[in-house]
VMD Tcl script that draws the C-alpha trace (Angstrom):
set ca {
  {21.39 -8.24 7.01}
  {21.50 -5.83 4.16}
  {19.09 -2.96 4.89}
  {16.75 -2.60 2.32}
  {15.85 0.62 0.51}
  {12.69 1.61 -1.44}
  {14.94 1.81 -4.44}
  {15.95 -1.80 -3.84}
  {12.16 -2.69 -4.17}
  {11.68 -0.50 -7.35}
  {14.94 -2.18 -8.80}
  {13.22 -5.93 -8.10}
  {10.16 -4.69 -9.91}
  {11.88 -3.41 -13.35}
  {13.87 -6.58 -13.05}
  {10.84 -8.91 -12.96}
  {8.34 -6.88 -15.23}
  {11.00 -5.56 -17.91}
  {13.72 -7.87 -17.86}
  {12.34 -10.99 -16.97}
  {8.97 -10.25 -18.97}
  {7.07 -11.28 -15.55}
  {4.38 -8.93 -15.96}
  {1.83 -11.00 -14.41}
  {4.08 -12.69 -11.48}
  {2.32 -12.45 -8.09}
  {5.73 -11.81 -6.17}
  {6.68 -8.53 -8.24}
  {6.16 -6.64 -5.15}
  {7.91 -9.03 -2.75}
  {10.78 -6.91 -2.18}
  {8.24 -4.01 -1.25}
  {6.72 -5.93 1.17}
  {10.04 -7.21 2.77}
  {10.76 -3.31 2.65}
  {7.47 -2.57 4.48}
  {8.08 -5.58 7.22}
  {11.64 -4.19 7.82}
  {10.55 -0.44 8.31}
  {7.25 -1.40 10.75}
  {10.19 -3.36 12.64}
  {12.42 -0.06 12.93}
  {9.19 1.33 14.29}
  {8.48 -0.95 17.03}
  {6.01 -3.39 15.19}
  {8.20 -6.15 14.45}
  {7.26 -9.66 13.28}
  {4.78 -8.34 10.55}
  {4.14 -10.81 7.97}
  {3.78 -11.15 4.40}
  {0.70 -12.69 2.29}
  {-1.02 -13.57 5.62}
  {-4.63 -14.76 5.17}
  {-6.94 -12.16 6.88}
  {-10.55 -12.88 7.24}
  {-13.22 -10.03 5.98}
  {-16.97 -9.59 6.15}
  {-17.53 -11.51 2.75}
  {-14.27 -13.33 2.35}
  {-10.92 -14.02 3.63}
  {-8.21 -12.20 1.65}
  {-4.47 -12.50 1.37}
  {-2.98 -9.01 2.25}
  {0.33 -8.33 1.00}
  {1.72 -7.33 4.68}
  {-0.12 -7.57 7.82}
  {0.92 -7.35 11.84}
  {-1.01 -9.44 14.00}
  {-1.31 -8.71 18.12}
  {-3.12 -11.19 20.38}
  {-4.29 -13.39 17.32}
  {-5.81 -10.68 15.39}
  {-4.70 -8.56 12.34}
  {-4.20 -5.41 13.80}
  {-2.52 -3.62 10.68}
  {-2.77 -4.33 6.96}
  {-1.46 -2.99 3.76}
  {-2.21 -3.61 0.17}
  {0.78 -3.08 -2.31}
  {-0.35 -2.52 -6.04}
  {1.73 -1.34 -9.18}
  {0.28 0.54 -12.40}
  {2.71 0.13 -14.78}
  {0.67 -0.13 -18.43}
  {-2.44 0.59 -19.81}
  {-3.34 3.45 -17.32}
  {-6.19 4.62 -18.68}
  {-7.63 1.47 -18.67}
  {-6.65 0.76 -15.09}
  {-6.48 3.90 -12.96}
  {-10.75 4.53 -13.20}
  {-11.07 1.10 -11.56}
  {-8.36 1.18 -9.19}
  {-10.18 3.19 -6.26}
  {-13.16 1.31 -6.46}
  {-11.24 -1.96 -6.12}
  {-9.63 -0.24 -3.22}
  {-12.94 0.96 -1.85}
  {-14.39 -2.96 -1.92}
  {-11.43 -4.26 -0.75}
  {-11.03 -2.07 2.42}
  {-14.83 -2.22 3.26}
  {-14.51 -5.93 3.66}
  {-11.93 -5.96 5.88}
  {-13.31 -3.01 8.30}
  {-16.61 -4.68 8.38}
  {-15.04 -7.65 9.88}
  {-12.70 -5.72 11.59}
  {-13.10 -1.97 12.28}
  {-10.46 -1.05 14.64}
  {-7.91 -2.40 11.85}
  {-5.33 0.24 10.33}
  {-4.75 -0.10 6.62}
  {-2.40 1.60 4.14}
  {-2.60 1.43 0.66}
  {0.63 1.96 -1.53}
  {0.68 2.48 -5.58}
  {3.69 2.18 -7.92}
  {3.33 4.52 -10.67}
  {5.18 4.18 -13.70}
  {4.79 7.83 -15.23}
  {6.71 6.16 -18.54}
  {2.98 5.79 -20.06}
  {1.15 8.44 -18.24}
  {-0.72 11.06 -20.54}
  {-3.46 14.17 -19.89}
  {-6.81 12.67 -19.81}
  {-9.21 14.97 -21.50}
  {-12.22 13.99 -19.68}
  {-10.67 14.77 -16.30}
  {-8.72 17.52 -17.39}
  {-5.39 16.12 -15.68}
  {-2.81 13.48 -16.10}
  {-3.90 9.79 -15.06}
  {-0.91 10.29 -12.42}
  {-2.86 13.14 -10.85}
  {-6.44 12.11 -11.00}
  {-4.87 8.83 -9.19}
  {-3.65 10.82 -6.34}
  {-6.69 13.03 -6.32}
  {-8.64 10.22 -5.67}
  {-6.51 8.21 -3.52}
  {-5.82 10.77 -0.94}
  {-9.33 12.01 -1.24}
  {-10.20 8.17 0.90}
  {-7.44 8.93 3.16}
  {-7.09 9.85 6.77}
  {-9.45 7.47 8.31}
  {-9.11 7.98 12.34}
  {-11.39 8.34 15.31}
  {-14.29 9.64 15.61}
  {-14.65 9.30 11.78}
  {-14.79 5.50 11.10}
  {-16.01 5.97 7.53}
  {-15.80 2.33 5.83}
  {-14.27 2.13 2.72}
  {-11.67 4.84 3.34}
  {-7.75 4.23 4.63}
  {-5.70 5.32 7.44}
  {-2.81 6.51 4.94}
  {-1.77 5.85 1.17}
  {1.31 6.46 -0.73}
  {2.11 6.97 -4.35}
  {5.47 5.64 -5.51}
  {6.50 7.42 -8.90}
  {8.72 5.52 -10.92}
  {9.71 5.83 -14.53}
  {10.83 2.64 -16.39}
  {11.40 4.20 -19.76}
  {15.46 3.94 -19.14}
  {15.58 1.89 -16.21}
  {14.39 1.60 -12.67}
  {14.65 5.37 -11.82}
  {12.76 6.03 -8.57}
  {11.00 9.67 -8.97}
  {9.32 9.88 -5.60}
  {7.54 8.33 -2.98}
  {10.26 7.76 0.03}
  {8.73 10.39 1.91}
  {5.20 9.27 1.36}
  {6.02 5.69 2.46}
  {7.48 6.89 5.75}
  {4.74 9.17 6.48}
  {2.44 6.18 5.80}
  {4.44 3.63 7.70}
  {4.43 6.30 10.94}
  {0.51 6.93 10.72}
  {0.17 3.26 10.68}
  {2.00 2.68 13.51}
  {0.64 5.57 15.41}
  {-2.82 4.38 14.77}
  {-2.38 0.86 15.76}
  {-0.75 2.25 18.99}
  {-3.65 4.35 19.79}
  {-5.93 1.75 19.32}
  {-4.24 -0.70 21.05}
  {-3.58 0.91 24.38}
  {-1.63 -2.53 26.03}
  {0.74 -2.08 23.37}
  {2.11 1.19 25.58}
  {2.31 -0.63 28.72}
  {4.07 -3.61 27.06}
  {1.36 -5.84 27.03}
}
mol new
graphics top color blue
foreach p $ca { graphics top sphere $p radius 0.5 }
foreach p [lrange $ca 0 end-1] q [lrange $ca 1 end] { graphics top cylinder $p $q radius 0.2 }
display resetview
């Protein structure tokens, strides 16, 4: 089986949203999910699932990628793409994130959560209100609620986040994000191992 790259995920996203015009397709981040599953396997967490249902405090929700141990989700990753209408989307994205992860953490406080956002800078511009670009604003807000670990189990924050910057103006151009993705996956695996000691003993 050919090893997937982050560029493969970007190529597929571009094809679905620009070539095939499937802008609302629920599968437009399928290859990115497959990439996450592959990379988790390389790091020792094999057999992660794509689109599994995970119970939360208020409702059960499908998560893009999750890894289960002893019948319970111990790791979850949410994948989002922000490709257009940035002024209308960015202000609400972090609020959505906080609600999504809080619902899960109130049911499973020990779960490790990662949040990945693919951001198209083709339509990025400066927000006069915030004094920075929408991409910079999202980065600041996203990483201000990242880094959750013991002893600070703040509900509504995540263990790790990654911002994958692309430019779809002239094709599927990946600008940055590979290093952030590697760090995110590494942090998630580390936190899962720390919170599930039986994994270290082969249990």
